[in-house]
GUFIDO-480806 format. One line per 8 residues: number of its first residue (from 1); their letters; for each residue y, x, z of C-alpha. Coordinates in pm, whole numbers, plus 50000, padded with zeros to 5 digits. Layout:
// GUFIDO-480806
NUM = A = Y,X,Z ~ ...
This chain:
// GUFIDO-480806
1 = XXXXXXXX = 57664,45485,32045 ~ 58009,45613,32203 ~ 58085,45825,31887 ~ 57996,45577,31636 ~ 58188,45347,31849 ~ 58516,45624,31838 ~ 58486,45632,31460 ~ 58498,45231,31384
9 = XXXXXXXX = 58850,45233,31618 ~ 58938,45565,31424 ~ 58870,45383,31059 ~ 58675,45681,30952 ~ 58485,45629,30605 ~ 58139,45560,30555 ~ 58099,45943,30456 ~ 58195,46026,30803
17 = XXXXXXXX = 57929,45763,30970 ~ 57671,45891,30771 ~ 57724,46200,30901 ~ 57584,46082,31241 ~ 57323,45868,31158 ~ 56971,45980,31328 ~ 56786,46043,31677 ~ 56668,46386,31624
25 = XXXXXXXX = 56792,46664,31888 ~ 56964,46866,31597 ~ 57165,46553,31503 ~ 57179,46430,31867 ~ 57336,46778,31940 ~ 57569,46757,31637 ~ 57759,46432,31761 ~ 57788,46567,32127
33 = XXXXXXXX = 57945,46921,31955 ~ 58189,46712,31721 ~ 58302,46522,32042 ~ 58392,46862,32208 ~ 58565,46991,31943 ~ 58747,46731,31784 ~ 59031,46729,32044 ~ 59037,47072,32122
41 = XXXXXXXX = 59293,47205,31799 ~ 59048,47522,31752 ~ 58970,47663,31437 ~ 58639,47563,31292 ~ 58348,47745,31068 ~ 58062,47486,30947 ~ 57786,47635,30802 ~ 57488,47422,30593
49 = XXXXXXXX = 57284,47389,30315 ~ 57464,47208,30026 ~ 57433,46810,30033 ~ 57407,46841,30423 ~ 57705,46702,30498 ~ 57953,46987,30596 ~ 58267,46794,30439 ~ 58184,46471,30652
57 = XXXXXXXX = 58118,46660,30992 ~ 58476,46842,30905 ~ 58620,46432,30811 ~ 58458,46366,31159 ~ 58618,46629,31353 ~ 58978,46557,31208 ~ 58864,46137,31259 ~ 58861,46173,31632
65 = XXXXXXXX = 59095,46455,31689 ~ 59492,46423,31724 ~ 59575,46440,31391 ~ 59384,46186,31279 ~ 59658,45975,31146 ~ 59784,46206,30983 ~ 59661,46372,30619 ~ 59292,46534,30576
73 = XXXXXXXX = 59295,46748,30301 ~ 58972,46899,30109 ~ 58936,47189,29895 ~ 58687,47340,29712 ~ 58750,47733,29640 ~ 58494,47742,29395 ~ 58588,47466,29187 ~ 58941,47612,29124
81 = XXXXXXXX = 58939,47947,28924 ~ 59097,48241,29099 ~ 59407,48267,28927 ~ 59546,47909,29031 ~ 59416,47917,29349 ~ 59717,48092,29521 ~ 59921,47882,29318 ~ 59716,47572,29459
89 = XXXXXXXX = 59729,47654,29809 ~ 60037,47792,29858 ~ 60290,47628,29625 ~ 60508,47825,29362 ~ 60842,47814,29278 ~ 60985,47757,28930 ~ 60955,48017,28720 ~ 60728,48254,28960
97 = XXXXXXXX = 60438,48303,28659 ~ 60456,48105,28264 ~ 60439,47734,28300 ~ 60574,47708,28618 ~ 60849,47467,28508 ~ 60902,47326,28839 ~ 60843,47374,29186 ~ 60556,47287,29355
105 = XXXXXXXX = 60401,47194,29742 ~ 60084,47396,29815 ~ 59789,47211,29982 ~ 59900,47406,30292 ~ 60241,47202,30315 ~ 60049,46861,30203 ~ 59814,46942,30534 ~ 60115,46979,30723
113 = XXXXXXXX = 60029,46828,31057 ~ 59703,46722,31002 ~ 59368,46912,30861 ~ 59310,47149,30509 ~ 58944,47164,30479 ~ 58855,47475,30289 ~ 58499,47410,30115 ~ 58302,47746,29984
121 = XXXXXXXX = 58552,47998,30159 ~ 58333,48291,30038 ~ 58429,48221,29706 ~ 58813,48308,29797 ~ 58956,48615,29649 ~ 59036,48894,29922 ~ 59405,48920,29835 ~ 59432,48495,29962
129 = XXXXXXXX = 59195,48582,30219 ~ 59485,48814,30369 ~ 59757,48541,30264 ~ 59525,48280,30458 ~ 59495,48466,30794 ~ 59886,48521,30844 ~ 59887,48135,30834 ~ 59623,48095,31078
137 = XXXXXXXX = 59777,48347,31328 ~ 60167,48267,31215 ~ 60153,47937,31046 ~ 60375,48070,30823 ~ 60315,48010,30416 ~ 60493,48188,30127 ~ 60490,47994,29792 ~ 60442,48219,29505
145 = XXXXXXXX = 60742,48374,29385 ~ 60956,48220,29630 ~ 61203,48470,29858 ~ 61092,48295,30220 ~ 60855,48140,30396 ~ 60789,47809,30574 ~ 60633,47702,30845 ~ 60345,47484,30910
153 = XXXXXXXX = 60114,47328,31101 ~ 59759,47272,31011 ~ 59432,47303,31129 ~ 59222,47502,30931 ~ 58821,47385,30928 ~ 58612,47651,30665 ~ 58259,47540,30566 ~ 58027,47787,30329
161 = XXXXXXXX = 57676,47807,30237 ~ 57626,48136,30220 ~ 57642,48403,30518 ~ 57967,48529,30603 ~ 57899,48770,30804 ~ 57605,48935,30561 ~ 57917,48888,30300 ~ 58183,49078,30541
169 = XXXXXXXX = 57921,49335,30575 ~ 57925,49372,30193 ~ 58278,49403,30175 ~ 58340,49094,30033 ~ 58503,48924,30297 ~ 58761,49012,30541 ~ 58588,49063,30818 ~ 58922,48969,31075
177 = XXXXXXXX = 58958,48655,30879 ~ 58603,48570,30977 ~ 58643,48601,31361 ~ 58954,48420,31306 ~ 58798,48111,31157 ~ 58447,48160,31417 ~ 58636,48043,31684 ~ 58376,47758,31688
185 = XXXXXXXX = 58045,47818,31454 ~ 57872,47443,31392 ~ 57526,47511,31195 ~ 57390,47175,31030 ~ 57024,47155,31046 ~ 56870,47022,30663 ~ 56704,46722,30649 ~ 56353,46899,30599
193 = XXXXXXXX = 56386,46994,30944 ~ 56472,46623,31124 ~ 56239,46472,30916 ~ 56234,46210,31179 ~ 56595,46076,31059 ~ 56461,45999,30669 ~ 56392,45628,30783 ~ 56727,45598,30936
201 = XXXXXXXX = 56924,45749,30655 ~ 56710,45496,30402 ~ 56757,45195,30598 ~ 57121,45269,30654 ~ 57132,45366,30268 ~ 56990,45030,30224 ~ 57198,44765,30420 ~ 57495,44947,30266
209 = XXXXXXXX = 57315,44813,29915 ~ 57308,44463,30071 ~ 57621,44399,30160 ~ 57780,44473,29830 ~ 57808,44165,29563 ~ 57571,43982,29514 ~ 57428,44087,29852 ~ 57125,44126,29705
217 = XXXXXXXX = 56784,44158,29949 ~ 56617,44466,29893 ~ 56363,44660,30114 ~ 56070,44940,30080 ~ 55750,45006,30094 ~ 55561,45208,30370 ~ 55408,45397,30138 ~ 55734,45477,29938
225 = XXXXXXXX = 55886,45555,30303 ~ 55583,45821,30355 ~ 55638,45941,30001 ~ 56044,45979,30079 ~ 55980,46132,30443 ~ 55721,46429,30304 ~ 55968,46552,30053 ~ 56158,46849,30146
233 = XXXXXXXX = 56469,46692,29949 ~ 56669,47044,29851 ~ 56959,46827,29819 ~ 56954,46744,30144 ~ 57123,46380,30305 ~ 57324,46367,29980 ~ 57020,46384,29756 ~ 56855,46162,29960
241 = XXXXXXXX = 57170,45858,29940 ~ 57188,45886,29543 ~ 56788,45895,29534 ~ 56825,45558,29745 ~ 57084,45431,29510 ~ 56878,45492,29218 ~ 56580,45336,29295 ~ 56785,45067,29442
249 = XXXXXXXX = 56888,44954,29106 ~ 56514,45050,28893 ~ 56372,44865,29144 ~ 56230,44534,28941 ~ 56152,44320,29257 ~ 56330,44351,29541 ~ 56085,44633,29693 ~ 56112,44977,29586
257 = XXXXXXXX = 55749,45135,29559 ~ 55598,45444,29477 ~ 55576,45352,29116 ~ 55891,45441,29053 ~ 55951,45708,29248 ~ 56022,46061,29092 ~ 55769,46249,28960 ~ 55875,46547,29169
265 = XXXXXXXX = 55927,46375,29447 ~ 55531,46257,29440 ~ 55383,46586,29318 ~ 55572,46759,29592 ~ 55307,46654,29854 ~ 55125,46947,30017 ~ 54792,46944,30002 ~ 54763,47192,30257
273 = XXXXXXXX = 54913,47378,30542 ~ 55080,47707,30409 ~ 54995,47997,30549 ~ 55214,48176,30897 ~ 55275,48570,30781 ~ 55177,48746,31108 ~ 55362,49121,31120 ~ 55264,49217,31480
281 = XXXXXXXX = 55439,49597,31347 ~ 55773,49705,31482 ~ 55936,49455,31712 ~ 55599,49215,31739 ~ 55571,48848,31729 ~ 55717,48589,31946 ~ 55417,48399,31976 ~ 55517,48124,32126
289 = XXXXXXXX = 55710,47961,31829 ~ 55430,48073,31601 ~ 55192,47844,31761 ~ 55499,47573,31781 ~ 55553,47636,31410 ~ 55188,47589,31303 ~ 55193,47274,31568 ~ 55473,47137,31409
297 = XXXXXXXX = 55336,47173,31062 ~ 55009,47101,31143 ~ 55119,46720,31283 ~ 55357,46667,30952 ~ 55014,46712,30789 ~ 54860,46467,30983 ~ 55127,46209,31027 ~ 55170,46184,30618
305 = XXXXXXXX = 54787,46169,30610 ~ 54777,45877,30827 ~ 55109,45720,30685 ~ 55263,45793,30980 ~ 55038,45609,31267 ~ 55033,45840,31541 ~ 54695,45751,31714 ~ 54551,45809,31366
313 = XXXXXXXX = 54701,46197,31342 ~ 54554,46238,31750 ~ 54217,46192,31676 ~ 54269,46353,31314 ~ 54415,46694,31473 ~ 54155,46605,31826 ~ 54428,46510,32067 ~ 54443,46260,32346
321 = XXXXXXXX = 54756,46030,32204 ~ 54990,46123,32519 ~ 54928,46552,32436 ~ 55018,46459,32073 ~ 55348,46240,32145 ~ 55460,46542,32385 ~ 55405,46801,32070 ~ 55580,46545,31836
329 = XXXXXXXX = 55911,46550,32045 ~ 55800,46963,32179 ~ 55833,47084,31826 ~ 56101,46861,31711 ~ 55904,46636,31502 ~ 55954,46258,31628 ~ 55738,46027,31444 ~ 55995,45726,31344
337 = XXXXXXXX = 55875,45357,31444 ~ 55958,45235,31120 ~ 55643,45461,30996 ~ 55418,45407,31294 ~ 55399,44992,31284 ~ 55029,44942,31412 ~ 54909,45187,31636 ~ 54526,45095,31576
345 = X = 54337,45384,31384
């Protein structure tokens, strides 16, 4: 595809390539948004669950931007103690605090002319949020203990797996900084909402494993693929990638089968479609959305029971094959071809 060719030309890392794998409408929309946002030089805020690929999307934006040959500096705001975060971000002068034996550039200065990625920005202390806001507005960095400020030209991409709007309402995050970061919001869908991409991701990870010395040929059985497809993957793409790595090591022959799948994964099969809560009080409900959600759940269950065979799943639901295929796409549940090798019932 055109976007992946652009990444190849930009010599983007494998992590960036991984973030683009998929054909579900959600990932297609994400790729299109990255293409539009990357050259615009605007501030971006990325929201998504843990493991969905927030950092790799940030890398993707950087790789396709005019700053691609400049530094990309990732910072996990939750991993750095609050008392050290200001010094890490803005730098410090010699003697600015106990233990500051010399001057040091901060990460914002390191990222000058490039991109800084602030992950878990909701964990940043309120006082530091004010200093970051000044960087965004004026491009000015003042190291701890310094008399004068330094100008930097840095693009800021922020991410969080918590609702920053709710944090603003609770007084835990500055409203002015929130809107300054909100120039372009990007939401990454969890893997359970784009299950049709799971076989594509699994094959992508296996292909990477095959390319490593000594070039071991490895495949996955249909039953194991269906089990992975049915699993909700609370750790999302990161969890799936780590699981494929582990299974490739543990399998005794050249095929991953269900015998080596984790117990929690095998136990996660849902025996029945869970009920949908309906509340007719207050503002009522959206019947079309409710019907679509129920259809999506039933389609998922039918495909799981038939091992991904669309014709058999259609018969199980009492639908014509054409009607079933249309509902697949309308609900965003696109059955992967690798799970539908046979059209026979």
